[in-house]
C-alpha positions as CSV (number, residue, x, y, z in Angstrom):
1,M,12.8,12.2,1.0
2,K,12.4,11.4,-2.5
3,P,9.8,8.5,-3.4
4,L,10.9,5.8,-5.8
5,L,8.5,2.7,-5.8
6,L,5.2,2.0,-4.1
7,K,3.8,-1.5,-4.2
8,M,0.3,-2.1,-2.8
9,T,-1.2,-5.4,-2.6
10,A,-4.8,-6.1,-1.7
11,F,-4.9,-2.4,-0.3
12,G,-7.7,-0.1,-0.4
13,P,-9.6,-0.1,-4.1
14,Y,-6.3,-2.1,-5.4
15,A,-7.5,-5.8,-5.5
16,K,-4.3,-7.1,-6.8
17,E,-0.6,-6.0,-6.7
18,T,-0.3,-2.4,-8.1
19,T,3.0,-0.8,-8.6
20,L,3.7,2.7,-9.1
21,N,7.3,3.0,-10.1
22,I,7.9,6.7,-9.5
23,K,11.4,6.6,-10.3
24,E,11.1,5.2,-13.7
25,D,7.8,6.8,-14.9
26,L,8.7,10.1,-13.7
27,S,12.4,10.1,-13.9
28,H,12.4,13.2,-16.2
29,Q,10.1,15.2,-13.8
30,D,11.2,17.3,-10.7
31,I,7.8,17.7,-9.4
32,F,4.6,16.0,-9.9
33,V,0.9,15.7,-9.3
34,V,-1.6,13.0,-8.2
35,T,-4.8,13.8,-9.9
36,G,-7.9,11.8,-11.1
37,P,-11.8,11.5,-10.4
38,T,-13.5,10.9,-7.0
39,G,-13.0,7.5,-5.8
40,A,-9.9,6.6,-8.3
41,G,-7.6,5.9,-5.2
42,K,-5.6,9.2,-4.8
43,T,-5.8,9.3,-1.0
44,T,-5.1,5.4,-0.7
45,I,-1.9,6.4,-2.4
46,F,-1.0,8.6,0.4
47,D,-2.7,6.5,2.9
48,A,0.0,3.6,1.7
49,I,3.0,5.8,2.1
50,C,1.9,7.1,5.5
51,Y,1.1,3.5,6.7
52,A,4.6,2.1,5.5
53,L,6.4,5.1,7.2
54,Y,4.3,5.4,10.4
55,G,1.9,2.4,10.8
56,E,-1.2,4.8,10.4
57,T,-3.2,6.2,7.6
58,S,-2.8,9.6,6.2
59,G,-5.8,11.1,8.1
60,G,-5.9,8.5,10.8
61,S,-9.4,7.4,10.3
62,R,-8.5,4.0,9.4
63,N,-7.0,1.4,11.2
64,G,-5.0,-1.5,10.0
65,K,-7.9,-4.1,9.7
66,E,-9.8,-1.7,7.4
67,L,-7.1,-1.4,4.9
68,R,-7.8,-4.6,3.0
69,S,-9.3,-4.4,-0.3
70,D,-13.1,-5.2,-0.2
71,F,-12.2,-6.2,-4.3
72,A,-9.6,-8.9,-3.4
73,V,-11.1,-12.1,-4.1
74,D,-8.0,-14.4,-3.2
75,S,-8.2,-14.8,0.7
76,E,-4.5,-16.3,0.3
77,L,-3.5,-12.6,-1.0
78,K,-1.7,-11.0,2.0
79,T,-2.4,-7.0,2.3
80,E,1.0,-5.3,2.3
81,I,2.7,-2.2,1.3
82,Q,6.3,-1.9,0.0
83,F,7.6,1.6,-0.2
84,T,11.1,2.3,-1.5
85,F,12.5,5.7,-1.3
86,Q,15.6,7.7,-1.0
87,V,17.3,10.1,1.4
88,K,20.3,11.9,0.3
89,E,21.9,9.1,-1.7
90,K,20.9,6.3,0.3
91,N,17.7,4.0,-0.6
92,Y,15.5,2.6,1.8
93,R,12.7,0.0,1.6
94,I,9.9,-0.6,4.1
95,T,7.3,-3.6,4.0
96,R,4.3,-3.4,6.2
97,A,1.2,-5.5,6.6
98,P,-1.6,-4.6,8.8
99,Q,-3.2,-7.5,11.1
100,Q,-5.5,-9.2,8.8
101,L,-7.3,-12.7,8.6
102,Q,-6.1,-15.4,6.5
103,K,-7.9,-19.1,5.7
104,K,-6.7,-21.5,8.0
105,K,-4.5,-24.2,6.2
106,R,-6.2,-27.0,7.9
107,G,-9.8,-26.9,9.0
108,D,-12.8,-24.4,8.5
109,G,-12.6,-20.7,9.2
110,Y,-9.7,-18.0,9.1
111,R,-7.0,-16.7,11.7
112,E,-5.5,-13.3,12.5
113,V,-2.0,-12.9,11.1
């Protein structure tokens, strides 16, 4: 499997839509390393990929409800992962969103979606 694109929206420390275009940004590399300081979001990248593929995070320590970014200010913004990858010569795209609360369209309060 070759990762091509990862889009995280309101996921973990990423408050807005964050896109890692692996195919474009690392097209000249055969291998790459995910590095950075503690708390930079490295594990979140792997959590997002695992969640997209299997519906669970990489350590299985967090559930879907815990994946929403605490920094997401817009309650209308849906927590979602979109992962595009290649196997042999065929591309696949998976979109997965954990169960989450969204503001009701009418009245006060929230509802699970």
